Steps between C-alpha positions, in 0.01 A plus 500: 500500500323690226389856563159638415396866470232628729286593192521141370420360840192721518381370163559136601296525823216685321502264207482198730164615636322432172285815489271508199585766246143567396138462612388143463263233638661227711390145574493286814784292361712815453427600860629163615812522286571853624475392863746223417738736319493755784548224765226656712255793490416698814143524627365808674154594618488869403242572228537878456606444139489119469646210697874492455524158336257605229703813425825303497366214285303739274814704427650186351211300343241776447134496593433143611186324626430604857443149625838375368691492829211344691466229236874432495495459878204265482659295224821464699703690239628759748491529877521778758773516761763723654778585256597865474174558691177312455531403134365297211754226417510238227390163637820312410677709761286354783778257618738797540271665748373187679772502770403857591142407565419487870200550727700773673345800321757779446280762681291299739700195610352152525130592514400143432644405838289773656185377316538122464127426484433777250792375287348151482158652426632715215689206338197271534265757344726552197556124465123441497370806319778591260668840460375757748563867574538662840141629476380137501603471866334659803666753725602867506823688520588789719464766225769641273678352200710239684275423797368181340246263650649180642401281199678741260813487715492120496443491124802724444718292733404178318573669168832617639571138594413367155212297648262718295553676170319785330263348249373825354360839589136598542324841521709761671812295419435271800707187505348155449685235707522135405714193563821486296423149365181629341671791324865440427630236253596169666847511350564838660384379844713185465813684382791485746563808714854625434735559789591856603811521280325374188202725564712812543695418184179460302352818640817688404483372143128579472539848634778595259318348201180685590667836548767492229768619739524517877761572761537243782304737722230517227463121504446514877244779460319326215410207730534681834754244619610509859875498553595759242759458227713272719229244460510486121863594420628136504218405261577796272868401492403143412258609226763728349760228518256256333433748221131537589539868593752768411628788712536835329682806619305824449667813370359710784725318743214362706427137597541239232183356344398149417369410155445191292804395299556666162260783578516765226674800651376734228122452506270732301299767676159351588192660336325529833225740600331356806360605839644272767329374807678637805556135590637396162790255495730754334475720810542245779863581572480875564875543531551330165221713344680809621833385365389361163184698423593820680162478669415554869205269551262608771164353591290756683172316558604439857590863571264769629382724220707806607820297475445382144709652222337337198158360607324202649529231235773601257611301195850560365498565123765301315575637153762322293779433749427772756240568764404855401207576724246395765127494446262546796197303375158396618238274343163668526286197423163677523628736227662214311819704488868485589577841647846660491508707817861615439802418292846581631800505266826361636787744557673589174216369279346754262142475383461436126236401252660156473489448874139614522404261218676212673323581827162512326566158350603358840192645669279351229657159541456515879134598480442203268657268752281642777194487273416870497350696214714812495790699645455842658816711508 
C-alpha cells in the first residue's frame, strides 16, 4: 500500500472539484458536464446569497445562463432525485437510482394510498395537459414551509416513485412535473436496473472519481447509504482487487483513502480563490473536512441568532489549498449589491494584501454568478 501525505491528499481532493481559477462565463453544456463530473449537485431553497446549486456550479463554470438547469431538466439531460440530499444528477445515472424509487415518501409515507382519487386525478391532468406545477392544482396547505396542500404532497410522492420527473423550474423555483417518457431519453428508461451489488459498486466508483479521494465512510456519506461501511466494504475490496480503485495509507495515521489507480501523489498546489456554498460537495463529509482541510464546517442557518458564531449564511473562503476564512454574505437585490456583513479569518491565518486581493477576486466572481452589479465590503 502506497502512503500519501496529508498535504498531497488535501490538494487531490481540492483539485478534483474543478474550481475555476479565474472569472469566466460558462455555458449550459459546461453546467451539464460539471454535474456529471461531480456525480451530483445538492439543491437547497435558501436564497440569502443565491441558491446553493448556482453557487456550487458557478464556482466551477463561472457565470452561466440562469435558465440552464431548468432547460437541462426539460431536455432530459439531468434529473432530480435523492443522492446526498435532493440533487441534480446526470441522466445516464437514472437506472442506478430506479430501484430506490418508491411511492413511500421518506417523510410522509405512502400518501398515494391515503389519496387514491387525487393521485389518479393528478396523473390524468399531467397526461392530458403536459407539465404542471403544484400551483396548477386546487387546494391549500396548513401553513408553514412543509405543510403542503394535498396535491403537492401527491406530486412529490409520485416524483419520489419515479412516476413523475422534474421537467424544469418556473418562477420562484417551483418544480414542473411531467411523465418520465415525455422527458427522459427512451434508452435511459429502457436500460436495465442493476441489482443491489452492482449498484453499490458503481456508486462507490462514481463517488471516488468525483471526489478524488474518499474514505469508505466518505463513500457512504457521499450517497447517504444505509448500512454504513459494512455495506460497501466487500465492493471496495473487489474494486481494489480488480485494479479499479487503489487504497492509500495516509501519513497522519488515520483511515486509508480510496483513489483511482496511478493517482499522482505529488500534485501541484491548486490556484484556487473561491467562496464555497455551505452545501458544496467538498464539505459534505465534515469529519473528512476537519481531518484533511483542518476546517470545522458549521451551518448556522438553522440556529437562533444568539447561538451563531459566524453568521446566518456563511461561505467558506478557499484560497489555494486551505480554507482561510468565512464570509457572512447577503445579496441585497434592490441595491444590486453583494454585501459582506463580516469576514472571519480561520485560527492561525494572518491577514495580508495577497489574501485580501484573492478575497476581492472571489467576491467579484460570486457577484457575477448571482448577477449583481457590485460588492459592498
